[in-house]
C-alpha atoms as one frame of an Amber mdcrd trajectory, in Angstrom:
protein
   9.658   2.515  -8.916  12.442   0.415  -7.907  15.852  -0.007 -10.177  15.886
  -3.390 -10.442  12.003  -2.868 -12.156  13.092  -0.079 -14.222  16.417  -2.004
 -15.455  14.373  -5.008 -16.616  11.269  -3.356 -17.393   8.645  -5.050 -15.218
   6.135  -1.937 -14.445   5.943  -0.873 -17.872   1.965  -2.045 -17.573   1.926
   0.812 -14.617   0.155   3.722 -15.723   0.398   5.377 -12.499  -0.363   4.940
  -9.207  -2.843   6.592  -6.507  -2.975   6.843  -2.929  -6.286   5.738  -1.252
  -6.791   6.971   2.337 -10.170   5.516   2.996 -12.156   6.991   5.270 -12.922
   6.559   8.883 -10.451   6.978  12.306  -8.163   4.277  10.798  -6.165   7.567
   8.764  -4.255   9.488  10.219  -3.779  13.278   8.944  -0.794  12.653   7.321
  -2.505   9.873   5.055  -5.715  11.759   4.736  -3.966  14.868   3.241  -2.496
  12.822   0.666  -5.766  10.936  -0.539  -6.317  10.868  -3.703  -2.557  11.746
  -5.103  -1.711  10.422  -8.334   1.675   9.847  -9.579   3.590   8.184 -12.161
   6.014   5.626 -12.110   8.605   7.663 -13.310   7.968  10.600 -11.066  10.166
  11.320  -7.794   7.393  10.944  -5.298   6.728   8.388  -2.352   3.899   8.274
  -0.422   4.761   8.026   3.756   5.989   4.931   4.256   3.431   3.254   7.119
   6.299   3.816  10.158   5.801   7.620   9.285   1.739   7.318   9.746   1.024
  10.046  12.628  -1.362   7.406  13.819  -0.456   4.696  16.428   0.003   1.328
  15.000  -0.545   2.779  11.250  -3.141   3.685   9.640  -5.600   2.064   6.326
  -4.145   4.049   3.745  -2.427   2.593   0.639  -0.782   3.215  -2.460  -2.579
   1.427  -4.906  -1.629   0.596  -8.735  -3.403   1.680 -11.791  -2.355  -0.488
 -14.779  -2.855   0.922 -18.168  -5.861  -1.545 -18.977  -7.681   0.193 -15.904
  -7.153   3.661 -16.107 -10.430   5.256 -14.731 -10.231   8.132 -18.004  -8.621
   8.151 -21.269  -5.515  10.859 -20.722  -5.153  10.323 -17.090  -1.346   9.193
 -16.729  -0.733  11.910 -19.405  -2.372  14.879 -17.281  -0.223  13.490 -14.532
   3.168  13.376 -16.734   2.332  16.689 -17.973   1.877  18.405 -14.099   5.266
  16.952 -13.214   5.163  12.804 -12.634   2.539  14.026  -9.297  -0.604  15.022
  -9.471  -2.960  16.648  -6.196  -7.159  15.368  -5.831  -7.822  18.372  -6.702
  -6.262  18.579  -9.696  -7.171  15.363 -10.595 -10.811  16.509  -9.531 -10.695
  19.730 -11.855  -9.435  17.649 -14.783 -12.216  15.404 -14.594 -14.511  17.367
 -14.662 -13.290  19.080 -17.297
């Protein structure tokens, strides 16, 4: 979240973001390794910019925003916050499997 968004509260309805690498040959290793990583707006985390992607021409990986009313399960954002604001896909899988 950028400084101005924090200042004016424009991202208050974001629960968390998640890195989605998709599948296939259009995804580099760096982006695929981050697949499923989730982070809260307050976290000091940013996925690799597409210009840093190791695949020529970039890949299809994207950061997806999950709004408060779209969160998959109860407590996802709270769980991510407890992990310091960033949770790996393995941590999220363990949380959901319970």
